[in-house]
N, C-alpha and C positions, 0 to 999 in steps of 0.2 A: 458512390456508396462510401460511407465513412468507415475507417478502420476501427476495430473494437479491441479493447485491451481490458484485462482483469487486474484489479489492484486491491490489495488488502487495505482496509481503512487506516491502519497504523503505518503503512509504508509511505516513504517520500521517494518518488521516482521521476526520472526524466523521460520525456517523449519528444520525438523529432518530427517536425513538419518539413519535408524535403521538396524543394522546387528545382534543384540543379539540373542543368542540361547534361544528358548522358551522351557519351561518345557514339553509341550505337543508334541514337535517335528514337528510342522506344522506352516504354515504361511509364508508370503513373507519375513519377517525379520529373519526367522530362518536359518541363514547362518553360523554364527560362531560356532565352536565346543565348548564344555564345557571347560571353563578356557581360551579359546583363546580370545585375545583382539586386538583392533586396535592400531598399532604402529605409523603409519603416515597417514596423510590425505592431499589431495589437492582438493580445491573447485574452480571451474572456471565457469564463465558465458559465454554463447555462443557468445555474442556480446556486444558492448558498449551500454549503456543506462540503464541497470540495474547494480547495484553495489553490490558486495560481501563485506559487511562492516567488517565482522569478521566470524570466524568459530572456533569451539572448540570440542575436544573430550568430550563426556558426557556419562552419565549412566555407570560409571566405565569403560570407554574406549570401549564401545560396540556400540556407536552411535556417529554421528557427527551432531552438531547443527550449522546452518548457519543463519546469519542475512543478509537480503537483503533490499535494498532501491532503490528508483528511478524507472525508466522505463517510457515509453511513453504510454499514453492511446491508446488502440487499438493494441498495439504490443504484440507479444508472444516471450518469452525467454526460453532457456533451461539452467539449472544449473546442473553441473555434479560434483559428489564427487567420488574421486578415493582413495581407501585405500590399505594399506599393513598391514597384520596382524602379530601377534607375531609368527605365524607358517610359515611366509614367503609367504602366499597366497595374491593375489591381486584381487580386485573386483572394479567395477565401477557402480554407479547408477545415473540416470538422472531424474530430475523433470522438468515440464513445468510450467512456470509462465505466466498467461494471465493478462496483465495489463489493467484494465478497470476502468473508473471513477465510483465511487459509490455514 
């Protein structure tokens, strides 16, 4: 199930896709093996209206942070991040952005 966030159309905000391994071995972000990192990432928006301003590998290459702007009030968008890891594994995660005037 995708995480859902509410964003004002005029806001420019950052969102994090997290894959890092957790010390306790549980949680949705506990996906990477110990010492495995993200090698490449691709971030895409489902449709025009919301803009992916930038994206970067963060947290020692175990997360991807994306900056989003725009969107139309009342519209919902999905943003997808696809990664390839140092072990050659591929994964994809999606978030939903609900644009609402605040």
